C-alpha positions in Angstrom: 8.8 53.7 -18.8 8.7 52.4 -14.9 9.4 49.1 -13.7 6.6 46.4 -13.5 6.4 42.6 -13.6 4.3 40.6 -15.9 0.8 39.7 -14.6 -1.0 36.3 -14.2 0.3 32.7 -13.1 2.2 32.7 -16.1 5.2 35.2 -14.7 7.6 32.8 -14.4 7.7 31.1 -18.1 7.7 34.6 -19.9 11.6 35.9 -20.5 11.8 39.3 -19.2 13.1 40.6 -22.1 10.3 39.3 -24.2 7.4 40.4 -21.9 9.3 44.5 -22.2 9.9 44.1 -25.9 5.9 43.5 -25.8 5.3 45.6 -23.8 7.2 48.7 -25.5 6.0 48.0 -29.0 2.6 46.4 -29.1 3.2 43.2 -29.4 0.8 40.2 -28.1 3.4 37.9 -26.1 2.6 34.3 -28.0 2.3 31.2 -25.3 3.1 27.5 -27.1 2.1 24.9 -24.3 2.4 21.4 -25.2 -0.7 19.1 -24.8 -0.2 15.4 -24.4 -1.1 13.3 -27.1 -0.7 10.1 -25.3 -4.1 7.5 -25.8 -3.3 4.8 -23.7 -4.4 3.2 -20.5 -3.1 5.7 -17.4 -0.7 2.9 -15.5 -0.7 4.8 -12.8 -4.8 4.5 -12.1 -4.4 0.5 -12.2 -0.6 -0.3 -11.0 -1.4 1.0 -7.3 -4.8 -0.2 -6.9 -3.6 -3.7 -7.6 -1.0 -3.4 -5.6 -3.4 -2.3 -2.6 -5.0 -5.6 -3.7 -2.0 -7.5 -3.9 -0.4 -6.3 -0.7 -4.4 -7.2 1.6 -4.2 -10.6 -0.1 -0.6 -11.0 1.0 -1.0 -10.1 4.3 -4.8 -12.3 5.0 -2.6 -14.8 3.7 0.4 -14.2 6.5 -2.4 -14.0 9.0 -3.8 -17.8 8.0 -0.1 -18.6 8.3 0.4 -17.4 12.0 -3.1 -19.0 12.6 -2.4 -21.9 11.3 0.9 -22.4 12.9 -0.2 -21.2 16.6 -3.3 -23.4 17.0 -0.4 -26.9 15.8 1.6 -25.2 18.5 -0.8 -25.7 20.9 -2.0 -28.8 19.6 1.7 -30.6 20.6 1.3 -28.7 23.3 -1.8 -30.0 24.7 -0.5 -33.3 23.4 2.3 -32.9 26.1 0.5 -32.0 28.9 -2.0 -34.7 28.1 0.9 -37.8 28.0 2.2 -36.7 30.9 -0.3 -35.9 33.1 -1.4 -39.8 33.0 -4.9 -40.6 33.4 -7.8 -38.1 35.2 -10.7 -39.8 36.9 -13.9 -37.7 38.5 -16.1 -39.7 40.6 -15.0 -42.9 40.1 -14.5 -42.2 35.9 -10.9 -42.6 34.9 -10.2 -40.9 31.4 -6.8 -40.9 29.8 -5.7 -38.4 28.0 -3.6 -39.4 25.2 -2.5 -43.5 24.5 0.6 -44.6 25.3 3.4 -45.4 22.7 3.9 -49.1 22.3 
């Protein structure tokens, strides 16, 4: 009898001796596939979008905090510069940018 490999994509799943025995005797090969009986929610389909939304929300809050810190630093810098510069006058109108501390 010539050597032949089992046909199809189930080849790695059938033991060679069972295939050869079924080929020699003509008996059918019975393959049992266990089906999943899981009826619940596939959590991966739920958790991945929630994780992405949570990461996006945290990123947006991080941008808001960074913008607030930048504006606070700019306001402090403008106050310091205005206090150090003293009054500014243009065409006879004098403008005091910052009040002196008492």
